[in-house]
N, C-alpha and C positions, 0 to 999 in steps of 0.2 A: 452775444455777437453784435458787432456794430451795424447800424442801419446802412444800407447801400450808399445813400447820399453822403454819409459822413466818412466813408472809408478813405477817400483821397486825402482828406484833412488829417485823419488819424495816422495814415502812413507817413505823411510829411512830418508830423509832430514826433513820431517814433524815430524817424530818420534823423531829425535835428537833435534829439536827445542822444542818439548814438554817436553823433559827431563831436560831442563835448570833449571826450578824451583824445580823439585824433587831433583836434585843434589844439588842445593843451600840449600835445607832443610836437606837432609840426610848426606851430605858429612862431615859437621863439627860437627856432634853429638859426635863422639868418642873423639873430641878435647875439649869437655866442661871442664874437670878438668884442663887441661893445660891453657885454655883461662881464667878460673877463677883465677888461680894463677898469670897469666901474667897481668890481669887487677885488681888484688887485690880485688876480690869479691867472690861470691859463685856461684856454678853451678845453683842454683835456679834462681839467678838474670840473669845469662847468658841465661837461658831458655826463659826469656822474649824477647830476640832478635828473637826467633822463633815465639812467639806470634805477635810481630810487623811485621814480614814477612807475616804471615797469614792476618793481618789487611790490609797491603799494597796491597797484592794480591787481596783481596776482593774488596777494593775500586777501584782499577785500572780496574777491569772487567767492571764496569759501564761506564768507560771512553773510552776504546779501541773499543768497539762495533761500536759506531757511527763514530769514527775516521777511522777505517778500511774500512767502507763503503764509506765515503766521500772522502778520500785521496788515496784509494787503499791499498793493503796489505803491500807493501814494505816500504814506508816512515815511518809509525808508528812503524814497526818492527825495522827499522834502529835506530830510536830514542830510542826505548826501550832497544835495545842491548847496545847502547852507554851509556845510563843511568845506565844500569846494571854494565858495566865495571867500570865506574866512582865510583859508590857506593861500588863496591867490593874492589877497592883500598882504599877507605875511611874507610871501615870496617877494612882493614888490618892495617891501621895506627892509628886507634882509640886509644886514651889514657885512656878512661874510658868506663865502661859498658853502661853508658847513651848514649854516642855517638855511640857505637856499635848498641844499640837498634834503635836509630834514623836512622842510615845509612842502617840498614837491612830493615826498612820500605821503604826507597828510592830504595833499591836494588829490592824489590818486585815490585815496580811500573814499573821498567824496565823489569824484568823477565816475568811479566804477559803478555807483548806484544807478546812474542814468543808463549806462550800457546794459547792465543786467536787467533792469526794470523794463527797458524797451524790448528786449528779446522775450521776456516773460509775457509782456502784454500782446505780443503777436498772437499767442495762443488764446488770449482772453477775448480778443476782438474779431478773430478770423477763424473759419473752420479749418480743421486739420489738413484737408486736401489742398488748401491755398497757402499753407505755411511756407513751403519752399519758395513759392513765387513772391510772397511778401518779403521774406528774408533777402531774396535777390534784389528786390527794390530798395531795401534798407542799405544793402552793401553798395548799390549804385550811388545812393546819397553819400554814404561814408567815403566812397572813392573820390569824391570831390575835394576832400580835405587836403590831400597832398598837392593839389593844384592851387587851391584858394589860400590855405593857411600860410604857407611861406611868403606868398605875395602880400597878403595882409600884414604879416609880421614884418616884412621888409619896409612897407609903407609906414607902419606905426613906429618902428625902431628908428628909421631915418629921419622922420619928421617930428616925432614926439619924444623919442628915447625909449630904451628897452623896458623901463618900468611900466610904460603904458600898455605893453603887451598883456601884462597881467590884469590891468584895469579892464581892457577889452574882454578878456576871458571872464572876469567877474560879471561884467554887464551881460554877456551872452548867457551865463548861467542864471542870472536873475530873471532875464526875459523868459528862459525856458521853465524856470520855477513858476512864474506867473501863468504861463500857458498851460502847464501841467495842472495847476490848481484850478483855473477858471475855464479852460477850454476842453481839456482832455476828459472824457467821461470815465466813470468807474466801471471797469469790466470784470472785476474779481472781488469777491467778498473774503475777508480774512478767515482762515481756517484755525479756529481756536483749539482744535484737536492736536495740532502740531506742537510737539514739545521742543522747547528751546534749551533743554539741558545739554551740557557739552558731551556727555558720554554717548547718547543716541546719535548725535550728529557725527561724532568721530567714528562710531561704529559703521555708519553708512559709508564714510570715506574709506575706511579700511576694507570694507567689502568690495568697493570699486577697485582698490589697488591689488586685491587678490586675483582679479581676472587677468590671466596671462596676456590675452590679446590686447586688452586695454593698455597694460603696462608697456608692452613692446611698441605699439604704434603711437601711444601718447608720448613716450620718451623719444622715439625716433623722429617724430614730427616736431617735437619741441626743439630738438637740436637743429633740425633743418630750419624751423621758423626763426630761431635765434639769429641765423645769418641775416635775415631781413632786418631785424631790429638792431643788430650790430651796425649795419650800414646806416640806418636812420640816425643812430646816436653819434656816429662818427662823420657823417656827411659834411658838417661845417668845417671840421678839422681838415678832412681830405681835400676839399675843393677850395675853401677860402684861405687856407694856410699853405698846404702842399702845392696846389696849382694856382694860387693867387687870383682866384676869380672874385669879382665884386658881389655885393648882396643881390643885385638884380640878376646877374648871370647865375648865381647859385640857385635862386628861385626857379629859373628856367630849367637848369640841369636837374634839380630835384623833381620837378614836375615831369620832365621827360623820362627819367628813370622809373618814376612811379607808374608810367604807362605800361612798363614791362610786367610788374607783378599784378597790376589791375587787369591788363589784357590777358594774363595767364588764366584768370578765372573764366573768361569767355572761351578761351581755347580748351579749357578743361571740360566745359559743357559739351563741346564737339567731340573730344576724345572719348568721353564716357559713352557715347553712342556706339563705339567700336571696341573699346577695351574696358576691363574692370578697373576699379579703383586700386586694387592691389597691384595690378600690372603697371599702371601709370606711376604709382608711388615708387615701386621697386626700380623701374627703368630710369626714372628721373633721379633718384638717389644715386644710382650707379653712374649716371652721367655728370651730376653736379660736383661730385668729389674731384675728378680730374680737372674740372674748370676752376675749382677753388685752389687746387695745387698749382695750376698754371698761373693764376693771379698772384699767388705767393712767390713763386720762383721768379716770375717776370718782374715783380716789384723789387725783390732783393737784387736782381741782376740789372735793374734799370732799363728794361726793355721797352716799357710803355710810357708814352706821353699822355696828355689829357684825353685825346680822342680814342686812342686804343684802350685806355682804362675805362672810359665810358662805354665802349662797345662790349668789353668783357663783363663789366658789371651789369649791363643791360641783360645779357644772355643769362648770367648766373642768377640774378634776382628774379628773372622770369621763371627760371627752372624751380627756384625755391618757392615761388608763388604757386606752382603746381603741387608741390609737396604738402603744403599746409592743409588744404581742404580734403584731400584724399586720405592723408594720415589721420586727420581728425575723425573722418567718417568711419574708417576702419577701427579706430579705438572705441567708438561709441556703439557700434553695431551689435555687440554681444548683449546689450542691456534692453530688456523689455520693461523693467521697472528700475527705479532709482536713477532715471536718466538725468534728473536735475543735479544730483550729487556728482554723477559721472561727468557732466558738462562742466561743472564748477571745478572739479579736480583737473580736468583736461586744461582748462584755462589757466589754473594755478601753475601747472607744470610748464606749459608753453611760455608764459610770461615770466615765471620764476627763473627758468633756464636762460631766457633771453636777457633778463636783468643781470644775472651773474656774468654772462658772456660780454655784454656791453660794458659792465663795470671793469672787466679785465682790460678792455681797450683804454678806458680812462686812467687806469692805474699805470699804464705804460708812460703816460704824460708825453706822448710823442706828437710831432707835427708832420708825420708822413703817413702814407698808406700802409706801411708795413704791419703795424699791429692789427689793423682791420683785416688785411689779407691773411695774417697768421691765425687769428681767432676764427674767422669765417671758414678757413680750410679745416681747422681742427674740429669745429662743431659738425661740419658735413661728414667727416670721416667717423666721428663718434656716432652720429645718427645712423650711418650705413652699417657700422659694426653691431649696434644694438639690433637693427633689423635682421641682419643675416644670422646672428647668433640666437636672438630671441625667437625667431620664427620656428626654430627647431623645438622649442619648448612649449609651443602652443598645441594642445592635443588635437583640436580640430578648428581650423581657420574658418571663421564665418565671414562671408562676403557681403558688402553693401547691397549688391544686386539681389541677393537672396531675401533680404528683409524687404526690399522694395516690391518683391514679387507677390507678397500676400500681406494681409492685414494682421498685425500682431496686437495682443492686448496691451492696454496702458496701465 
């Protein structure tokens, strides 16, 4: 455990490590039009580089869990940060959008190490009773990225050019690599008893997938969560091309809409005092599907201007922000053991589905809101269908509140 006087510094370092991927996602969004011109392509094609980042981040979660336990926290973190820097430089010098998409996948493989290691180190440095509070503080730090990253990206892209966005990301990763090496203490010793053979690792993940409650709520929340990331991937296309806002206005709009799904986490804390996670998840899913359909129909019919679109997106994204934490909690509650594998599989499903959904928007190669509204609506209805049909196949639903009521073995 960390000494009391070092805890604020450790929380800040873990929070900064956790922001590497959010910054890699959000910072280059305002530069999409400039990147499209520089690579002789469209912004829709550039958005596929965001989908490839989601895919890489999803796949890497399944790998880093066992590595962090077997070799300790720092060696995999060092490897990931170096890979992130190399891939960022490769993104900067990419001569085609295809190479950019490929190197963004590799960049995510590196950036994921920081996020997974930071969460693992929460349990290394802090007692179990403080885990929820520490994670809430990390989320608070991460929540700054939708406000800061697009503004920094706008400033860099406008004054220095879009390639400098990746230079800034590289410098940030190098700074965090140095901080992790020379400032962050060692809180976990490598467990040499952990076997890295593929079959035992795969067997753990198969055991997780055999749990009906995990599968139902992981997939339902994954499709709900994908709506958030579809919006993130498509925001530059929607606002800078369909509604013709400039880069500074886009940064302000992105930050304003981010307040919806960030604020949803705080609303969720209040709602959980009166309702169960299952009730909140079910009610929100029932409500968000009509909102998605309204967005789609209104877009096709041409009912909405910029302000009406912003209002409807704000409500929809806020609702989706309520789905993700409650669905995730319900998916993980059946596990007293194998929690690390379950968490990794949950992250893989959430980001994997989101990557596929956002790629569908890029494939349309459209400059309107229609593909975003269509994919968002479809993913919401798929998530609700999985929930309603799948719940009937769960022999006995376990509630988050039941696990919180008593201590379970680890």
